N, CA, C and O atoms as CSV, one atom per row, in Angstrom:
chain,resi,resn,atom,element,x,y,z
A,1,UNK,N,N,-84.819,121.167,74.993
A,1,UNK,CA,C,-85.417,121.758,73.844
A,1,UNK,C,C,-84.540,122.351,72.713
A,1,UNK,O,O,-83.528,123.017,72.933
A,2,UNK,N,N,-84.996,122.062,71.538
A,2,UNK,CA,C,-84.126,122.555,70.380
A,2,UNK,C,C,-84.542,124.075,70.088
A,2,UNK,O,O,-85.119,124.833,70.867
A,3,UNK,N,N,-84.180,124.299,68.988
A,3,UNK,CA,C,-84.427,125.592,68.381
A,3,UNK,C,C,-85.851,125.848,68.069
A,3,UNK,O,O,-86.569,125.029,67.494
A,4,UNK,N,N,-86.212,126.962,68.452
A,4,UNK,CA,C,-87.661,127.344,68.185
A,4,UNK,C,C,-87.920,128.657,67.320
A,4,UNK,O,O,-87.244,129.668,67.506
A,5,UNK,N,N,-88.975,128.591,66.325
A,5,UNK,CA,C,-89.143,129.779,65.569
A,5,UNK,C,C,-89.408,130.998,66.355
A,5,UNK,O,O,-90.124,130.902,67.352
A,6,UNK,N,N,-88.896,132.155,66.004
A,6,UNK,CA,C,-89.234,133.458,66.688
A,6,UNK,C,C,-90.646,133.957,66.537
A,6,UNK,O,O,-91.334,134.411,67.451
A,7,UNK,N,N,-91.020,133.811,65.194
A,7,UNK,CA,C,-92.400,134.445,64.826
A,7,UNK,C,C,-93.106,133.101,64.007
A,7,UNK,O,O,-92.520,132.117,63.556
A,8,UNK,N,N,-94.461,133.393,63.983
A,8,UNK,CA,C,-95.242,132.563,63.251
A,8,UNK,C,C,-95.137,132.596,61.731
A,8,UNK,O,O,-95.150,133.700,61.186
A,9,UNK,N,N,-95.046,131.611,61.076
A,9,UNK,CA,C,-95.013,131.653,59.637
A,9,UNK,C,C,-96.415,131.755,58.933
A,9,UNK,O,O,-97.299,130.903,59.021
A,10,UNK,N,N,-96.481,132.871,58.255
A,10,UNK,CA,C,-97.912,132.948,57.591
A,10,UNK,C,C,-98.218,132.064,56.701
A,10,UNK,O,O,-97.329,131.389,56.183
A,11,UNK,N,N,-99.498,131.915,56.375
A,11,UNK,CA,C,-99.956,130.790,55.458
A,11,UNK,C,C,-99.502,130.936,53.940
A,11,UNK,O,O,-99.354,129.976,53.184
A,12,UNK,N,N,-99.308,132.235,53.609
A,12,UNK,CA,C,-98.705,132.547,52.285
A,12,UNK,C,C,-97.381,132.136,52.177
A,12,UNK,O,O,-96.954,131.576,51.167
A,13,UNK,N,N,-96.595,132.421,53.321
A,13,UNK,CA,C,-95.088,131.815,53.070
A,13,UNK,C,C,-95.014,130.241,53.257
A,13,UNK,O,O,-94.089,129.567,52.803
A,14,UNK,N,N,-96.024,129.754,53.933
A,14,UNK,CA,C,-96.094,128.351,54.030
A,14,UNK,C,C,-96.403,127.804,52.650
A,14,UNK,O,O,-95.733,126.896,52.159
A,15,UNK,N,N,-97.497,128.411,51.993
A,15,UNK,CA,C,-97.765,127.945,50.608
A,15,UNK,C,C,-96.636,128.263,49.617
A,15,UNK,O,O,-96.485,127.471,48.687
A,16,UNK,N,N,-95.852,129.292,49.702
A,16,UNK,CA,C,-94.665,129.420,48.743
A,16,UNK,C,C,-93.623,128.386,49.168
A,16,UNK,O,O,-92.990,128.024,48.176
A,17,UNK,N,N,-93.280,127.873,50.120
A,17,UNK,CA,C,-92.394,126.832,50.544
A,17,UNK,C,C,-92.937,125.484,50.049
A,17,UNK,O,O,-92.149,124.655,49.594
A,18,UNK,N,N,-94.262,125.232,50.122
A,18,UNK,CA,C,-94.744,123.895,49.693
A,18,UNK,C,C,-95.182,123.916,48.274
A,18,UNK,O,O,-95.674,122.904,47.775
A,19,UNK,N,N,-95.023,125.065,47.564
A,19,UNK,CA,C,-95.329,124.925,46.189
A,19,UNK,C,C,-94.633,123.991,45.274
A,19,UNK,O,O,-95.125,123.539,44.240
A,20,UNK,N,N,-93.301,123.705,45.792
A,20,UNK,CA,C,-92.466,122.689,45.024
A,20,UNK,C,C,-92.807,121.201,45.394
A,20,UNK,O,O,-92.154,120.278,44.909
A,21,UNK,N,N,-93.684,121.025,46.129
A,21,UNK,CA,C,-94.044,119.672,46.626
A,21,UNK,C,C,-95.042,118.996,45.728
A,21,UNK,O,O,-95.347,117.826,45.954
A,22,UNK,N,N,-95.603,119.701,44.659
A,22,UNK,CA,C,-96.538,119.066,43.866
A,22,UNK,C,C,-95.916,118.066,43.049
A,22,UNK,O,O,-94.743,118.154,42.689
A,23,UNK,N,N,-96.774,116.998,42.712
A,23,UNK,CA,C,-96.457,115.918,41.760
A,23,UNK,C,C,-96.420,116.386,40.349
A,23,UNK,O,O,-97.401,116.984,39.906
A,24,UNK,N,N,-95.344,116.163,39.576
A,24,UNK,CA,C,-95.429,116.618,38.219
A,24,UNK,C,C,-95.492,115.385,37.276
A,24,UNK,O,O,-95.016,114.301,37.613
A,25,UNK,N,N,-96.114,115.600,36.054
A,25,UNK,CA,C,-96.224,114.570,35.162
A,25,UNK,C,C,-94.754,114.203,34.675
A,25,UNK,O,O,-93.838,115.023,34.609
A,26,UNK,N,N,-94.659,112.888,34.349
A,26,UNK,CA,C,-93.328,112.583,33.678
A,26,UNK,C,C,-93.195,112.726,32.315
A,26,UNK,O,O,-94.120,112.365,31.587
A,27,UNK,N,N,-92.080,113.249,31.810
A,27,UNK,CA,C,-91.729,113.745,30.429
A,27,UNK,C,C,-91.633,112.403,29.718
A,27,UNK,O,O,-90.866,111.519,30.101
A,28,UNK,N,N,-92.445,112.284,28.665
A,28,UNK,CA,C,-92.509,111.110,27.724
A,28,UNK,C,C,-91.901,111.405,26.425
A,28,UNK,O,O,-91.898,112.542,25.953
A,29,UNK,N,N,-91.423,110.459,25.885
A,29,UNK,CA,C,-90.953,110.563,24.469
A,29,UNK,C,C,-91.109,109.303,23.831
A,29,UNK,O,O,-91.259,108.291,24.516
A,30,UNK,N,N,-91.088,109.253,22.455
A,30,UNK,CA,C,-91.142,107.952,21.710
A,30,UNK,C,C,-89.998,107.289,21.580
A,30,UNK,O,O,-88.952,107.900,21.359
A,31,UNK,N,N,-90.041,105.973,21.696
A,31,UNK,CA,C,-88.807,105.166,21.701
A,31,UNK,C,C,-88.600,105.103,20.112
A,31,UNK,O,O,-89.553,104.805,19.392
A,32,UNK,N,N,-87.349,105.386,19.589
A,32,UNK,CA,C,-87.020,105.354,18.311
A,32,UNK,C,C,-86.912,103.707,17.698
A,32,UNK,O,O,-86.962,103.472,16.491
A,33,UNK,N,N,-86.782,102.807,18.582
A,33,UNK,CA,C,-86.957,101.432,18.123
A,33,UNK,C,C,-88.242,100.928,17.930
A,33,UNK,O,O,-88.545,100.486,16.821
A,34,UNK,N,N,-89.175,100.932,19.006
A,34,UNK,CA,C,-90.576,100.259,18.975
A,34,UNK,C,C,-91.632,101.315,18.872
A,34,UNK,O,O,-92.796,100.941,18.735
A,35,UNK,N,N,-91.359,102.576,18.924
A,35,UNK,CA,C,-92.257,103.632,18.816
A,35,UNK,C,C,-93.323,103.786,19.931
A,35,UNK,O,O,-94.312,104.504,19.793
A,36,UNK,N,N,-93.030,102.995,21.152
A,36,UNK,CA,C,-93.998,103.255,22.299
A,36,UNK,C,C,-93.387,104.252,23.187
A,36,UNK,O,O,-92.210,104.590,23.062
A,37,UNK,N,N,-94.257,104.777,24.178
A,37,UNK,CA,C,-93.693,105.869,24.822
A,37,UNK,C,C,-92.868,105.407,26.122
A,37,UNK,O,O,-93.185,104.420,26.787
A,38,UNK,N,N,-91.849,106.179,26.382
A,38,UNK,CA,C,-90.931,105.946,27.605
A,38,UNK,C,C,-90.525,107.263,28.178
A,38,UNK,O,O,-90.688,108.365,27.653
A,39,UNK,N,N,-89.960,106.988,29.358
A,39,UNK,CA,C,-89.439,108.317,30.037
A,39,UNK,C,C,-88.200,108.795,29.386
A,39,UNK,O,O,-87.485,108.016,28.756
A,40,UNK,N,N,-87.932,110.019,29.514
A,40,UNK,CA,C,-86.601,110.606,29.008
A,40,UNK,C,C,-85.559,110.095,29.860
A,40,UNK,O,O,-85.646,110.119,31.087
A,41,UNK,N,N,-84.350,109.526,29.082
A,41,UNK,CA,C,-83.264,109.179,29.732
A,41,UNK,C,C,-83.397,107.874,30.610
A,41,UNK,O,O,-82.746,107.614,31.622
A,42,UNK,N,N,-84.378,107.106,30.009
A,42,UNK,CA,C,-84.579,105.783,30.788
A,42,UNK,C,C,-84.607,104.755,29.680
A,42,UNK,O,O,-84.842,105.041,28.506
A,43,UNK,N,N,-84.340,103.484,30.150
A,43,UNK,CA,C,-84.525,102.359,29.291
A,43,UNK,C,C,-85.993,102.127,28.812
A,43,UNK,O,O,-86.884,102.337,29.634
A,44,UNK,N,N,-86.289,101.753,27.682
A,44,UNK,CA,C,-87.595,101.564,27.153
A,44,UNK,C,C,-88.145,100.234,27.896
A,44,UNK,O,O,-87.498,99.192,27.794
A,45,UNK,N,N,-89.238,100.277,28.577
A,45,UNK,CA,C,-89.730,99.044,29.300
A,45,UNK,C,C,-90.260,98.159,28.237
A,45,UNK,O,O,-90.499,97.007,28.599
A,46,UNK,N,N,-90.510,98.484,26.905
A,46,UNK,CA,C,-91.153,97.670,25.991
A,46,UNK,C,C,-90.192,96.798,25.341
A,46,UNK,O,O,-90.445,95.598,25.238
A,47,UNK,N,N,-88.949,97.364,24.824
A,47,UNK,CA,C,-88.247,96.674,23.882
A,47,UNK,C,C,-86.685,96.582,24.677
A,47,UNK,O,O,-85.852,95.769,24.276
A,48,UNK,N,N,-86.433,97.405,25.710
A,48,UNK,CA,C,-85.091,97.255,26.495
A,48,UNK,C,C,-84.040,98.005,25.808
A,48,UNK,O,O,-82.905,97.819,26.246
A,49,UNK,N,N,-84.181,98.873,24.752
A,49,UNK,CA,C,-83.210,99.616,24.185
A,49,UNK,C,C,-82.878,100.927,24.823
A,49,UNK,O,O,-83.830,101.536,25.312
A,50,UNK,N,N,-81.733,101.446,24.899
A,50,UNK,CA,C,-81.308,102.590,25.427
A,50,UNK,C,C,-80.084,103.240,24.720
A,50,UNK,O,O,-78.956,102.757,24.825
A,51,UNK,N,N,-80.366,104.393,23.973
A,51,UNK,CA,C,-79.271,105.032,23.278
A,51,UNK,C,C,-78.766,104.031,22.115
A,51,UNK,O,O,-77.572,103.967,21.819
A,52,UNK,N,N,-79.728,103.279,21.494
A,52,UNK,CA,C,-79.276,102.511,20.330
A,52,UNK,C,C,-78.631,101.217,20.687
A,52,UNK,O,O,-78.058,100.512,19.857
A,53,UNK,N,N,-78.752,100.909,22.050
A,53,UNK,CA,C,-78.049,99.691,22.504
A,53,UNK,C,C,-79.172,98.769,23.147
A,53,UNK,O,O,-80.224,99.298,23.506
A,54,UNK,N,N,-78.978,97.430,23.297
A,54,UNK,CA,C,-79.964,96.643,23.841
A,54,UNK,C,C,-79.349,96.431,25.406
A,54,UNK,O,O,-78.290,95.871,25.689
A,55,UNK,N,N,-80.213,96.974,26.233
A,55,UNK,CA,C,-79.658,97.025,27.635
A,55,UNK,C,C,-80.351,95.842,28.521
A,55,UNK,O,O,-79.734,95.165,29.344
A,56,UNK,N,N,-81.692,95.713,28.223
A,56,UNK,CA,C,-82.370,94.808,28.954
A,56,UNK,C,C,-82.700,93.626,28.035
A,56,UNK,O,O,-82.968,93.903,26.867
A,57,UNK,N,N,-82.712,92.404,28.400
A,57,UNK,CA,C,-82.812,91.268,27.508
A,57,UNK,C,C,-84.130,90.499,28.335
A,57,UNK,O,O,-84.202,90.406,29.560
A,58,UNK,N,N,-85.055,90.024,27.443
A,58,UNK,CA,C,-86.117,89.304,27.986
A,58,UNK,C,C,-85.766,87.873,27.945
A,58,UNK,O,O,-84.704,87.570,27.402
A,59,UNK,N,N,-86.465,87.014,28.412
A,59,UNK,CA,C,-86.224,85.482,28.437
A,59,UNK,C,C,-86.578,85.050,26.992
A,59,UNK,O,O,-86.030,84.004,26.645
A,60,UNK,N,N,-87.241,85.538,26.243
A,60,UNK,CA,C,-87.604,85.062,24.945
A,60,UNK,C,C,-86.257,85.306,24.051
A,60,UNK,O,O,-85.929,84.464,23.215
A,61,UNK,N,N,-85.630,86.275,24.223
A,61,UNK,CA,C,-84.488,86.698,23.355
A,61,UNK,C,C,-83.133,85.868,23.733
A,61,UNK,O,O,-82.178,85.773,22.962
A,62,UNK,N,N,-83.185,85.320,24.945
A,62,UNK,CA,C,-82.078,84.648,25.488
A,62,UNK,C,C,-82.218,83.088,25.016
A,62,UNK,O,O,-81.192,82.410,24.964
A,63,UNK,N,N,-83.334,82.580,24.711
A,63,UNK,CA,C,-83.439,81.263,24.205
A,63,UNK,C,C,-83.136,81.084,22.759
A,63,UNK,O,O,-83.205,79.966,22.247
């Protein structure tokens, strides 16, 4: 057997520990290039720009 707790953890202590487990809404900002919403510090899924540079290329732009 491994280590076992000496005492029962109360429901309030359990809730305090689990308070950080909740799902949070992602922080969104407008893309300066195409004005659609994107996550902060992420590449824009619509136009593929990040920090003023083209990072993702679509098949239409490569042809």
